N, C-alpha and C positions, 0 to 999 in steps of 0.2 A: 455594455458599451464596448464596441470594438474599434480600436484605432489601427489604421493601416497607412501610416505616414512613412515616407522615406526621408532619410537624413539629407538628401539632396533637394528636398522640397523647401521652399522659402515660406510657404503659407499653405494651410489646409483648414477646412472647416468641416464640422460634424454636427449632427443634430440628434439629440437624445429624445426620442419620442415619449418615453416614459415620464421624464421630468419636464419635457417641453422647453428645453434650453438649447441654445446654440453654443458650440465650443469652437473657439478660434485658436489656432496655433500659428505662431510666426517665428521666424529666425532670420537674423541678418548675417550670421556667420556659419550656419549649418552645424553648429556645435551646441549652442544654447537655444532652447526652444521655450518661448513664453506662451502660457495658456491663459486665455480670457474666456469667461463664461457669461452668458446673458442673452439679450435679444439682439436683433439686427441693428437697432439704433443705439443701444446702450449695453455695454459689457464691462466687466471688471476683471482685473488681473487676479489670478488665484495662485500664481507662482510660475517657476520655470524649472526646467530639467536640463542637465548636460548629458549628451549621448554621442557615442562614436559608431554605433551600428543601428540598423533599422529595428532589429529585435529589441535592443536596449531602449531605444527611443519609445517604442510602442508600449513596452512594459512600464516604463517610468511615467508615461502620459496616463496610462490607466491608473496607476497608483496615486498620482496627483489628483486625478478626477474623483477617485473614490474618497480621498480625504475631504474634498469639497462637499 
């Protein structure tokens, strides 16, 4: 899975074809990013990450997704 989100993005969605799940990321302050995983109609929060750069954000998102 590759995440390519920018810290200036308030929302992004990704699709993991291998696991057939949608991954939704949202942020209200561009510092704390919440990850939800599931389908288009139902998803559950799996955690959040704090990041101050694009690289840090994408590395932390991948680590959180791997934990799931």
